[in-house]
MOPAC internal coordinates of N, CA, C and O (Angstrom, degrees):
PM7 1SCF
backbone

  N    0.0000 0     0.00 0     0.00 0    0    0    0
  C    1.4573 1     0.00 0     0.00 0    1    0    0
  C    1.5272 1   111.46 1     0.00 0    2    1    0
  O    1.2310 1   120.34 1   172.06 1    3    2    1
  N    1.3186 1   116.96 1    -7.94 1    3    2    1
  C    1.4466 1   120.80 1   179.25 1    5    3    2
  C    1.5255 1   111.30 1   -59.68 1    6    5    3
  O    1.2310 1   119.96 1   145.78 1    7    6    5
  N    1.3427 1   117.68 1   -34.22 1    7    6    5
  C    1.4618 1   120.70 1  -179.97 1    9    7    6
  C    1.5270 1   112.01 1   -64.83 1   10    9    7
  O    1.2310 1   119.89 1   159.11 1   11   10    9
  N    1.3247 1   117.82 1   -20.89 1   11   10    9
  C    1.4638 1   122.05 1   177.28 1   13   11   10
  C    1.5238 1   112.10 1   -92.74 1   14   13   11
  O    1.2310 1   119.96 1   177.12 1   15   14   13
  N    1.3266 1   117.68 1    -2.88 1   15   14   13
  C    1.4578 1   121.46 1   179.25 1   17   15   14
  C    1.5107 1   114.74 1    95.13 1   18   17   15
  O    1.2310 1   119.78 1  -174.78 1   19   18   17
  N    1.3256 1   118.02 1     5.22 1   19   18   17
  C    1.4554 1   121.72 1   178.92 1   21   19   18
  C    1.5262 1   109.86 1   -97.35 1   22   21   19
  O    1.2310 1   120.81 1   -40.51 1   23   22   21
  N    1.3163 1   116.06 1   139.49 1   23   22   21
  C    1.4601 1   120.11 1   178.50 1   25   23   22
  C    1.5180 1   112.85 1  -106.17 1   26   25   23
  O    1.2310 1   120.17 1   159.07 1   27   26   25
  N    1.3306 1   117.28 1   -20.93 1   27   26   25
  C    1.4604 1   121.14 1  -174.53 1   29   27   26
  C    1.5216 1   110.55 1  -140.60 1   30   29   27
  O    1.2310 1   121.23 1   -18.53 1   31   30   29
  N    1.3317 1   115.26 1   161.47 1   31   30   29
  C    1.4539 1   119.53 1   179.14 1   33   31   30
  C    1.5311 1   110.74 1  -161.29 1   34   33   31
  O    1.2310 1   121.97 1   -19.45 1   35   34   33
  N    1.3323 1   113.83 1   160.55 1   35   34   33
  C    1.4617 1   123.66 1   170.35 1   37   35   34
  C    1.5243 1   105.54 1  -134.13 1   38   37   35
  O    1.2310 1   120.72 1   -44.88 1   39   38   37
  N    1.3263 1   116.23 1   135.12 1   39   38   37
  C    1.4633 1   120.44 1  -177.75 1   41   39   38
  C    1.5282 1   109.94 1  -129.74 1   42   41   39
  O    1.2310 1   121.01 1   -45.04 1   43   42   41
  N    1.3166 1   115.67 1   134.96 1   43   42   41
  C    1.4607 1   122.81 1   165.32 1   45   43   42
  C    1.5209 1   104.50 1  -105.78 1   46   45   43
  O    1.2310 1   120.61 1   -65.89 1   47   46   45
  N    1.3073 1   116.43 1   114.11 1   47   46   45
  C    1.4616 1   121.24 1  -176.64 1   49   47   46
  C    1.5276 1   111.25 1   -67.22 1   50   49   47
  O    1.2310 1   121.09 1   -31.86 1   51   50   49
  N    1.3099 1   115.51 1   148.14 1   51   50   49
  C    1.4608 1   121.60 1   175.55 1   53   51   50
  C    1.5214 1   109.29 1   -66.82 1   54   53   51
  O    1.2310 1   121.17 1   -27.60 1   55   54   53
  N    1.3285 1   115.36 1   152.40 1   55   54   53
  C    1.4538 1   122.26 1   174.46 1   57   55   54
  C    1.5230 1   106.45 1  -104.58 1   58   57   55
  O    1.2310 1   120.09 1   -85.46 1   59   58   57
  N    1.3335 1   117.44 1    94.54 1   59   58   57
  C    1.4601 1   121.08 1  -172.10 1   61   59   58
  C    1.5181 1   108.89 1    68.41 1   62   61   59
  O    1.2310 1   120.85 1    58.11 1   63   62   61
  N    1.3440 1   115.99 1  -121.89 1   63   62   61
  C    1.4593 1   120.39 1   177.53 1   65   63   62
  C    1.5287 1   111.80 1   -98.54 1   66   65   63
  O    1.2310 1   119.71 1  -171.48 1   67   66   65
  N    1.3299 1   118.17 1     8.52 1   67   66   65
  C    1.4590 1   122.07 1  -176.21 1   69   67   66
  C    1.5235 1   111.26 1  -106.43 1   70   69   67
  O    1.2310 1   121.61 1   -40.99 1   71   70   69
  N    1.3234 1   114.52 1   139.01 1   71   70   69
  C    1.4573 1   120.75 1   171.81 1   73   71   70
  C    1.5115 1   113.82 1    71.90 1   74   73   71
  O    1.2310 1   121.73 1    27.02 1   75   74   73
  N    1.3232 1   114.29 1  -152.98 1   75   74   73
  C    1.4444 1   122.50 1  -175.19 1   77   75   74
  C    1.5200 1   109.84 1   100.95 1   78   77   75
  O    1.2310 1   120.69 1   -55.78 1   79   78   77
  N    1.3350 1   116.28 1   124.22 1   79   78   77
  C    1.4631 1   121.46 1  -179.73 1   81   79   78
  C    1.5209 1   107.22 1  -136.37 1   82   81   79
  O    1.2310 1   120.67 1   -47.50 1   83   82   81
  N    1.3066 1   116.32 1   132.50 1   83   82   81
  C    1.4583 1   122.09 1   176.21 1   85   83   82
  C    1.5277 1   107.92 1  -122.55 1   86   85   83
  O    1.2310 1   120.38 1   -48.84 1   87   86   85
  N    1.3181 1   116.89 1   131.16 1   87   86   85
  C    1.4607 1   122.61 1   176.70 1   89   87   86
  C    1.5276 1   107.29 1  -125.29 1   90   89   87
  O    1.2310 1   120.14 1   -60.64 1   91   90   89
  N    1.3308 1   117.34 1   119.36 1   91   90   89
  C    1.4572 1   123.24 1  -178.78 1   93   91   90
  C    1.5200 1   110.21 1  -120.22 1   94   93   91
  O    1.2310 1   120.16 1   -30.64 1   95   94   93
  N    1.3457 1   117.30 1   149.36 1   95   94   93
  C    1.4561 1   121.68 1   175.80 1   97   95   94
  C    1.5226 1   109.53 1  -156.25 1   98   97   95
  O    1.2310 1   121.35 1   -12.74 1   99   98   97
  N    1.3233 1   115.02 1   167.26 1   99   98   97
  C    1.4567 1   122.27 1   176.77 1  101   99   98
  C    1.5222 1   107.53 1  -108.99 1  102  101   99
  O    1.2310 1   120.28 1   -69.57 1  103  102  101
  N    1.3185 1   117.07 1   110.43 1  103  102  101
  C    1.4702 1   121.31 1  -174.69 1  105  103  102
  C    1.5248 1   113.51 1   -71.86 1  106  105  103
  O    1.2310 1   119.37 1   173.06 1  107  106  105
  N    1.3215 1   118.81 1    -6.94 1  107  106  105
  C    1.4673 1   119.56 1   174.59 1  109  107  106
  C    1.5256 1   110.93 1   -79.24 1  110  109  107
  O    1.2310 1   120.06 1   162.73 1  111  110  109
  N    1.3378 1   117.49 1   -17.27 1  111  110  109
  C    1.4655 1   122.03 1  -178.27 1  113  111  110
  C    1.5196 1   114.17 1  -109.68 1  114  113  111
  O    1.2310 1   120.56 1   160.70 1  115  114  113
  N    1.3253 1   116.54 1   -19.30 1  115  114  113
  C    1.4588 1   120.58 1  -170.97 1  117  115  114
  C    1.5263 1   109.42 1  -151.87 1  118  117  115
  O    1.2310 1   120.59 1   -34.93 1  119  118  117
  N    1.3258 1   116.48 1   145.07 1  119  118  117
  C    1.4664 1   120.72 1   175.87 1  121  119  118
  C    1.5218 1   108.50 1  -100.98 1  122  121  119
  O    1.2310 1   120.80 1   -55.70 1  123  122  121
  N    1.3212 1   116.08 1   124.30 1  123  122  121
  C    1.4567 1   122.01 1   179.63 1  125  123  122
  C    1.5200 1   108.20 1  -123.32 1  126  125  123
  O    1.2310 1   120.85 1   -57.80 1  127  126  125
  N    1.3264 1   115.98 1   122.20 1  127  126  125
  C    1.4627 1   121.93 1   178.18 1  129  127  126
  C    1.5232 1   108.78 1  -111.88 1  130  129  127
  O    1.2310 1   121.00 1   -56.16 1  131  130  129
  N    1.3227 1   115.70 1   123.84 1  131  130  129
  C    1.4531 1   122.20 1  -179.60 1  133  131  130
  C    1.5235 1   110.02 1   -64.36 1  134  133  131
  O    1.2310 1   120.54 1   -48.05 1  135  134  133
  N    1.3235 1   116.58 1   131.95 1  135  134  133
  C    1.4706 1   122.28 1   175.97 1  137  135  134
  C    1.5267 1   109.36 1  -105.85 1  138  137  135
  O    1.2310 1   120.21 1   121.97 1  139  138  137
  N    1.3306 1   117.20 1   -58.03 1  139  138  137
  C    1.4548 1   119.99 1  -176.88 1  141  139  138
  C    1.5250 1   109.15 1  -168.29 1  142  141  139
  O    1.2310 1   121.05 1   -17.66 1  143  142  141
  N    1.3252 1   115.59 1   162.34 1  143  142  141
  C    1.4587 1   120.72 1   171.29 1  145  143  142
  C    1.5134 1   108.82 1  -148.47 1  146  145  143
  O    1.2310 1   121.61 1   -25.46 1  147  146  145
  N    1.3158 1   114.53 1   154.54 1  147  146  145
  C    1.4603 1   121.84 1   172.56 1  149  147  146
  C    1.5204 1   107.52 1  -145.61 1  150  149  147
  O    1.2310 1   119.61 1     7.85 1  151  150  149
  N    1.2968 1   118.34 1  -172.15 1  151  150  149
  C    1.4539 1   122.09 1  -175.43 1  153  151  150
  C    1.5299 1   112.48 1   -63.36 1  154  153  151
  O    1.2310 1   119.69 1   160.00 1  155  154  153
  N    1.3522 1   118.19 1   -20.00 1  155  154  153
  C    1.4608 1   121.22 1  -176.32 1  157  155  154
  C    1.5196 1   114.82 1  -111.70 1  158  157  155
  O    1.2310 1   119.20 1   171.96 1  159  158  157
  N    1.3419 1   119.13 1    -8.04 1  159  158  157
  C    1.4699 1   118.77 1  -173.99 1  161  159  158
  C    1.5253 1   112.25 1  -160.42 1  162  161  159
  O    1.2310 1   121.94 1   -26.52 1  163  162  161
  N    1.3176 1   113.89 1   153.48 1  163  162  161
  C    1.4621 1   123.28 1   168.17 1  165  163  162
  C    1.5173 1   106.01 1  -120.04 1  166  165  163
  O    1.2310 1   119.89 1   -50.54 1  167  166  165
  N    1.3284 1   117.81 1   129.46 1  167  166  165
  C    1.4548 1   121.60 1   179.66 1  169  167  166
  C    1.5244 1   109.51 1  -122.52 1  170  169  167
  O    1.2310 1   121.19 1   -48.50 1  171  170  169
  N    1.3407 1   115.32 1   131.50 1  171  170  169
  C    1.4575 1   122.10 1  -179.37 1  173  171  170
  C    1.5220 1   110.01 1  -135.51 1  174  173  171
  O    1.2310 1   121.27 1   -19.02 1  175  174  173
  N    1.3172 1   115.18 1   160.98 1  175  174  173
  C    1.4651 1   122.13 1   171.26 1  177  175  174
  C    1.5222 1   106.36 1  -103.01 1  178  177  175
  O    1.2310 1   120.49 1   -49.49 1  179  178  177
  N    1.3341 1   116.67 1   130.51 1  179  178  177
  C    1.4571 1   122.59 1  -174.73 1  181  179  178
  C    1.5281 1   109.41 1  -116.27 1  182  181  179
  O    1.2310 1   121.13 1   -41.91 1  183  182  181
  N    1.3366 1   115.45 1   138.09 1  183  182  181
  C    1.4621 1   121.19 1   175.13 1  185  183  182
  C    1.5254 1   108.48 1  -138.28 1  186  185  183
  O    1.2310 1   121.04 1   -55.06 1  187  186  185
  N    1.3191 1   115.61 1   124.94 1  187  186  185
  C    1.4567 1   122.32 1   174.71 1  189  187  186
  C    1.5211 1   106.28 1  -100.49 1  190  189  187
  O    1.2310 1   119.50 1   -44.49 1  191  190  189
  N    1.3417 1   118.56 1   135.51 1  191  190  189
  C    1.4656 1   119.98 1  -179.48 1  193  191  190
  C    1.5308 1   111.85 1   -49.62 1  194  193  191
  O    1.2310 1   121.07 1   -51.55 1  195  194  193
  N    1.3328 1   115.56 1   128.45 1  195  194  193
  C    1.4583 1   121.83 1   179.79 1  197  195  194
  C    1.5121 1   114.78 1    81.58 1  198  197  195
  O    1.2310 1   119.77 1  -179.03 1  199  198  197
  N    1.3186 1   118.04 1     0.97 1  199  198  197
  C    1.4571 1   120.72 1  -178.17 1  201  199  198
  C    1.5128 1   111.72 1  -121.46 1  202  201  199
  O    1.2310 1   120.43 1    -9.44 1  203  202  201
  N    1.3197 1   116.78 1   170.56 1  203  202  201
  C    1.4698 1   120.57 1   179.35 1  205  203  202
  C    1.5299 1   111.59 1   -74.87 1  206  205  203
  O    1.2310 1   120.55 1   -21.13 1  207  206  205
  N    1.3157 1   116.55 1   158.87 1  207  206  205
  C    1.4626 1   122.16 1   174.60 1  209  207  206
  C    1.5147 1   109.71 1   -81.38 1  210  209  207
  O    1.2310 1   121.05 1   -28.03 1  211  210  209
  N    1.3205 1   115.60 1   151.97 1  211  210  209
  C    1.4596 1   121.75 1   177.54 1  213  211  210
  C    1.5179 1   108.52 1  -153.50 1  214  213  211
  O    1.2310 1   121.13 1   -14.73 1  215  214  213
  N    1.3246 1   115.44 1   165.27 1  215  214  213
  C    1.4570 1   122.32 1  -178.97 1  217  215  214
  C    1.5281 1   109.10 1  -100.35 1  218  217  215
  O    1.2310 1   121.46 1   -31.93 1  219  218  217
  N    1.3364 1   114.81 1   148.07 1  219  218  217
  C    1.4575 1   122.02 1   175.18 1  221  219  218
  C    1.5158 1   108.34 1  -133.60 1  222  221  219
  O    1.2310 1   120.71 1   -51.08 1  223  222  221
  N    1.3157 1   116.25 1   128.92 1  223  222  221
  C    1.4638 1   121.19 1   172.24 1  225  223  222
  C    1.5133 1   108.28 1  -119.89 1  226  225  223
  O    1.2310 1   121.07 1   -59.07 1  227  226  225
  N    1.3329 1   115.55 1   120.93 1  227  226  225
  C    1.4568 1   122.26 1   172.51 1  229  227  226
  C    1.5183 1   105.92 1   -97.24 1  230  229  227
  O    1.2310 1   120.07 1   -54.02 1  231  230  229
  N    1.3261 1   117.47 1   125.98 1  231  230  229
  C    1.4524 1   118.40 1  -172.33 1  233  231  230
  C    1.5090 1   113.55 1  -136.77 1  234  233  231
  O    1.2310 1   121.84 1   -27.65 1  235  234  233
  N    1.2956 1   114.08 1   152.35 1  235  234  233
  C    1.4599 1   123.77 1   167.72 1  237  235  234
  C    1.5238 1   105.00 1  -132.63 1  238  237  235
  O    1.2310 1   121.19 1   -85.64 1  239  238  237
  N    1.3353 1   115.32 1    94.36 1  239  238  237
  C    1.4633 1   120.73 1  -176.62 1  241  239  238
  C    1.5202 1   110.55 1   -72.36 1  242  241  239
  O    1.2310 1   121.04 1   -39.99 1  243  242  241
  N    1.2990 1   115.62 1   140.01 1  243  242  241
  C    1.4628 1   122.20 1  -179.48 1  245  243  242
  C    1.5274 1   110.50 1   -63.71 1  246  245  243
  O    1.2310 1   119.76 1   -42.14 1  247  246  245
  N    1.3245 1   118.06 1   137.86 1  247  246  245
  C    1.4606 1   119.96 1   176.40 1  249  247  246
  C    1.5289 1   113.65 1   -64.88 1  250  249  247
  O    1.2310 1   119.78 1   158.96 1  251  250  249
  N    1.3345 1   118.03 1   -21.04 1  251  250  249
  C    1.4634 1   121.93 1   179.49 1  253  251  250
  C    1.5248 1   109.34 1   -78.02 1  254  253  251
  O    1.2310 1   120.64 1   -57.86 1  255  254  253
  N    1.3359 1   116.38 1   122.14 1  255  254  253
  C    1.4673 1   121.80 1  -173.02 1  257  255  254
  C    1.5322 1   112.80 1   -55.86 1  258  257  255
  O    1.2310 1   119.42 1   135.66 1  259  258  257
  N    1.3224 1   118.71 1   -44.34 1  259  258  257
  C    1.4723 1   120.73 1  -176.31 1  261  259  258
  C    1.5286 1   111.21 1   -66.37 1  262  261  259
  O    1.2310 1   119.77 1   143.19 1  263  262  261
  N    1.3148 1   118.05 1   -36.81 1  263  262  261
  C    1.4700 1   121.23 1   178.25 1  265  263  262
  C    1.5293 1   109.67 1   -73.33 1  266  265  263
  O    1.2310 1   120.82 1   138.61 1  267  266  265
  N    1.3318 1   116.03 1   -41.39 1  267  266  265
  C    1.4614 1   120.91 1   178.83 1  269  267  266
  C    1.5305 1   110.55 1   -62.28 1  270  269  267
  O    1.2310 1   119.84 1   144.23 1  271  270  269
  N    1.3210 1   117.92 1   -35.77 1  271  270  269
  C    1.4734 1   121.77 1   179.16 1  273  271  270
  C    1.5302 1   111.08 1   -60.36 1  274  273  271
  O    1.2310 1   120.42 1   147.45 1  275  274  273
  N    1.3243 1   116.81 1   -32.55 1  275  274  273
  C    1.4690 1   119.97 1   177.61 1  277  275  274
  C    1.5242 1   110.69 1   -65.15 1  278  277  275
  O    1.2310 1   119.89 1   149.42 1  279  278  277
  N    1.3409 1   117.82 1   -30.58 1  279  278  277
  C    1.4602 1   121.04 1   178.19 1  281  279  278
  C    1.5190 1   111.15 1   -65.53 1  282  281  279
  O    1.2310 1   120.59 1   137.85 1  283  282  281
  N    1.3312 1   116.47 1   -42.15 1  283  282  281
  C    1.4718 1   119.33 1  -179.75 1  285  283  282
  C    1.5294 1   110.26 1   -65.63 1  286  285  283
  O    1.2310 1   119.50 1   141.33 1  287  286  285
  N    1.3212 1   118.56 1   -38.67 1  287  286  285
  C    1.4746 1   121.36 1   176.05 1  289  287  286
  C    1.5224 1   110.81 1   -65.27 1  290  289  287
  O    1.2310 1   120.67 1   139.67 1  291  290  289
  N    1.3169 1   116.32 1   -40.33 1  291  290  289
  C    1.4622 1   122.22 1   177.43 1  293  291  290
  C    1.5336 1   110.35 1   -58.26 1  294  293  291
  O    1.2310 1   120.53 1   133.71 1  295  294  293
  N    1.3507 1   116.59 1   -46.29 1  295  294  293
  C    1.4599 1   120.10 1   178.66 1  297  295  294
  C    1.5218 1   111.82 1   -65.60 1  298  297  295
  O    1.2310 1   119.78 1   141.91 1  299  298  297
  N    1.3318 1   118.03 1   -38.09 1  299  298  297
  C    1.4660 1   121.11 1   176.38 1  301  299  298
  C    1.5251 1   110.49 1   -57.71 1  302  301  299
  O    1.2310 1   120.42 1   136.05 1  303  302  301
  N    1.3233 1   116.81 1   -43.95 1  303  302  301
  C    1.4673 1   120.55 1   179.57 1  305  303  302
  C    1.5216 1   111.69 1   -65.97 1  306  305  303
  O    1.2310 1   119.90 1   136.57 1  307  306  305
  N    1.3239 1   117.80 1   -43.43 1  307  306  305
  C    1.4664 1   120.34 1   178.17 1  309  307  306
  C    1.5284 1   111.31 1   -62.92 1  310  309  307
  O    1.2310 1   120.63 1   143.06 1  311  310  309
  N    1.3321 1   116.41 1   -36.94 1  311  310  309
  C    1.4576 1   120.79 1  -179.48 1  313  311  310
  C    1.5305 1   111.56 1   -63.82 1  314  313  311
  O    1.2310 1   120.27 1   146.05 1  315  314  313
  N    1.3112 1   117.09 1   -33.95 1  315  314  313
  C    1.4650 1   120.65 1   178.09 1  317  315  314
  C    1.5297 1   111.69 1   -67.89 1  318  317  315
  O    1.2310 1   120.35 1   149.21 1  319  318  317
  N    1.3291 1   116.94 1   -30.79 1  319  318  317
  C    1.4630 1   122.23 1  -178.48 1  321  319  318
  C    1.5276 1   111.64 1   -83.46 1  322  321  319
  O    1.2310 1   120.39 1   135.82 1  323  322  321
  N    1.3126 1   116.86 1   -44.18 1  323  322  321
  C    1.4658 1   122.46 1  -174.01 1  325  323  322
  C    1.5229 1   109.58 1  -108.59 1  326  325  323
  O    1.2310 1   120.72 1   -70.34 1  327  326  325
  N    1.2957 1   116.22 1   109.66 1  327  326  325
  C    1.4667 1   121.80 1  -176.86 1  329  327  326
  C    1.5334 1   109.71 1   -97.12 1  330  329  327
  O    1.2310 1   121.13 1  -113.75 1  331  330  329
  N    1.3339 1   115.44 1    66.25 1  331  330  329
  C    1.4599 1   121.70 1  -179.48 1  333  331  330
  C    1.5229 1   109.89 1  -128.90 1  334  333  331
  O    1.2310 1   120.00 1   -20.78 1  335  334  333
  N    1.3343 1   117.61 1   159.22 1  335  334  333
  C    1.4662 1   118.87 1   170.76 1  337  335  334
  C    1.5313 1   108.94 1   -57.68 1  338  337  335
  O    1.2310 1   120.61 1   -29.11 1  339  338  337
  N    1.3375 1   116.44 1   150.89 1  339  338  337
  C    1.4526 1   119.93 1  -171.30 1  341  339  338
  C    1.5261 1   111.02 1  -140.12 1  342  341  339
  O    1.2310 1   120.92 1   -44.56 1  343  342  341
  N    1.3183 1   115.84 1   135.44 1  343  342  341
  C    1.4581 1   122.30 1   174.48 1  345  343  342
  C    1.5227 1   108.29 1  -117.51 1  346  345  343
  O    1.2310 1   121.01 1   -47.94 1  347  346  345
  N    1.3285 1   115.67 1   132.06 1  347  346  345
  C    1.4580 1   122.02 1   175.72 1  349  347  346
  C    1.5226 1   107.61 1  -112.46 1  350  349  347
  O    1.2310 1   120.03 1   -51.25 1  351  350  349
  N    1.3412 1   117.54 1   128.75 1  351  350  349
  C    1.4561 1   121.13 1   177.76 1  353  351  350
  C    1.5233 1   109.39 1  -130.76 1  354  353  351
  O    1.2310 1   120.60 1   -32.38 1  355  354  353
  N    1.3090 1   116.45 1   147.62 1  355  354  353
  C    1.4569 1   119.30 1   175.94 1  357  355  354
  C    1.5159 1   112.38 1   134.88 1  358  357  355
  O    1.2310 1   121.89 1    21.45 1  359  358  357
  N    1.3195 1   113.99 1  -158.55 1  359  358  357
  C    1.4564 1   122.32 1  -179.30 1  361  359  358
  C    1.5257 1   108.60 1  -102.20 1  362  361  359
  O    1.2310 1   120.86 1   -70.88 1  363  362  361
  N    1.3226 1   115.96 1   109.12 1  363  362  361
  C    1.4574 1   121.52 1  -176.73 1  365  363  362
  C    1.5335 1   112.05 1   -80.81 1  366  365  363
  O    1.2310 1   119.76 1   161.27 1  367  366  365
  N    1.3402 1   118.06 1   -18.73 1  367  366  365
  C    1.4676 1   122.29 1  -175.66 1  369  367  366
  C    1.5254 1   111.08 1    48.91 1  370  369  367
  O    1.2310 1   121.41 1  -139.19 1  371  370  369
  N    1.3253 1   114.91 1    40.81 1  371  370  369
  C    1.4688 1   122.31 1  -174.95 1  373  371  370
  C    1.5225 1   107.17 1  -143.26 1  374  373  371
  O    1.2310 1   120.26 1   -37.06 1  375  374  373
  N    1.3130 1   117.11 1   142.94 1  375  374  373
  C    1.4539 1   121.86 1   176.49 1  377  375  374
  C    1.5190 1   109.86 1  -106.63 1  378  377  375
  O    1.2310 1   121.08 1   -36.08 1  379  378  377
  N    1.3166 1   115.55 1   143.92 1  379  378  377
  C    1.4551 1   120.23 1   176.49 1  381  379  378
  C    1.5252 1   110.81 1   -85.62 1  382  381  379
  O    1.2310 1   120.78 1   142.75 1  383  382  381
  N    1.3367 1   116.11 1   -37.25 1  383  382  381
  C    1.4636 1   119.92 1   177.70 1  385  383  382
  C    1.5316 1   109.31 1  -148.91 1  386  385  383
  O    1.2310 1   120.57 1   -15.52 1  387  386  385
  N    1.3164 1   116.51 1   164.48 1  387  386  385
  C    1.4624 1   121.50 1  -178.66 1  389  387  386
  C    1.5261 1   111.57 1   -63.11 1  390  389  387
  O    1.2310 1   119.57 1   154.80 1  391  390  389
  N    1.3185 1   118.42 1   -25.20 1  391  390  389
  C    1.4660 1   120.75 1   179.68 1  393  391  390
  C    1.5319 1   111.94 1   -70.22 1  394  393  391
  O    1.2310 1   119.90 1   168.04 1  395  394  393
  N    1.3294 1   117.79 1   -11.96 1  395  394  393
  C    1.4637 1   121.50 1   178.17 1  397  395  394
  C    1.5307 1   112.53 1   -80.87 1  398  397  395
  O    1.2310 1   119.84 1   172.75 1  399  398  397
  N    1.3113 1   117.92 1    -7.25 1  399  398  397
  C    1.4659 1   122.74 1  -175.63 1  401  399  398
  C    1.5201 1   109.76 1  -115.84 1  402  401  399
  O    1.2310 1   120.26 1   -50.82 1  403  402  401
  N    1.3406 1   117.10 1   129.18 1  403  402  401
  C    1.4641 1   120.91 1   179.91 1  405  403  402
  C    1.5223 1   112.58 1   -93.38 1  406  405  403
  O    1.2310 1   120.16 1   129.74 1  407  406  405
  N    1.3334 1   117.30 1   -50.26 1  407  406  405
  C    1.4552 1   121.58 1  -176.25 1  409  407  406
  C    1.5179 1   109.93 1  -131.01 1  410  409  407
  O    1.2310 1   120.64 1   -13.78 1  411  410  409
  N    1.3145 1   116.39 1   166.22 1  411  410  409
  C    1.4572 1   120.69 1   176.14 1  413  411  410
  C    1.5191 1   112.72 1    83.68 1  414  413  411
  O    1.2310 1   122.00 1     3.05 1  415  414  413
  N    1.3182 1   113.77 1  -176.95 1  415  414  413
  C    1.4663 1   120.02 1  -175.50 1  417  415  414
  C    1.5319 1   112.05 1   -80.59 1  418  417  415
  O    1.2310 1   121.47 1   -30.39 1  419  418  417
  N    1.3154 1   114.80 1   149.61 1  419  418  417
  C    1.4630 1   121.82 1   174.62 1  421  419  418
  C    1.5294 1   111.12 1   -96.38 1  422  421  419
  O    1.2310 1   120.40 1   172.34 1  423  422  421
  N    1.3079 1   116.83 1    -7.66 1  423  422  421
  C    1.4559 1   121.50 1  -175.34 1  425  423  422
  C    1.5226 1   112.18 1   -58.49 1  426  425  423
  O    1.2310 1   121.02 1   -50.84 1  427  426  425
  N    1.3389 1   115.66 1   129.16 1  427  426  425
  C    1.4650 1   121.38 1   175.49 1  429  427  426
  C    1.5114 1   115.33 1    75.20 1  430  429  427
  O    1.2310 1   119.83 1  -165.01 1  431  430  429
  N    1.3147 1   117.94 1    14.99 1  431  430  429
  C    1.4582 1   120.25 1  -175.81 1  433  431  430
  C    1.5172 1   113.80 1  -108.94 1  434  433  431
  O    1.2310 1   119.24 1  -172.61 1  435  434  433
  N    1.3270 1   119.06 1     7.39 1  435  434  433
  C    1.4608 1   121.83 1  -177.86 1  437  435  434
  C    1.5252 1   110.92 1  -123.80 1  438  437  435
  O    1.2310 1   121.10 1   -20.18 1  439  438  437
  N    1.3244 1   115.49 1   159.82 1  439  438  437
  C    1.4605 1   119.65 1   170.27 1  441  439  438
  C    1.5080 1   115.51 1   122.42 1  442  441  439
  O    1.2310 1   119.31 1   138.33 1  443  442  441
  N    1.3103 1   118.92 1   -41.67 1  443  442  441
  C    1.4486 1   120.98 1  -174.41 1  445  443  442
  C    1.5114 1   114.91 1   -74.18 1  446  445  443
  O    1.2310 1   119.57 1   150.56 1  447  446  445
  N    1.3084 1   118.43 1   -29.44 1  447  446  445
  C    1.4604 1   122.00 1  -175.01 1  449  447  446
  C    1.5125 1   113.60 1   -95.33 1  450  449  447
  O    1.2310 1   119.66 1   177.47 1  451  450  449
  N    1.3146 1   118.26 1    -2.53 1  451  450  449
  C    1.4738 1   119.60 1  -178.36 1  453  451  450
  C    1.4872 1   110.90 1  -100.62 1  454  453  451
  O    1.2310 1   120.10 1   180.00 1  455  454  453

């Protein structure tokens, strides 16, 4: 990954054709401290020189509602431990409202983001 300008990375491997998360950064420009990872997310603490620290979670939430619900509980627990601003990026596999969906079923797609 050095040819792309990244010096460090954390990877959650895919399970067959499902999931997989890659987080890359250049440690000469930013300090990234590993916090935790699981099958649905990688969470790190980020510090840019001269700026405040904050949390970053890169996620690929499971399409299965019961498994995805465990991710929201996981984040609730991390939030109690780490009292920092937090950015979540990735595929939430969750809808905020019915207007966000064009075709297909709405079943099991609500709840985590409200």
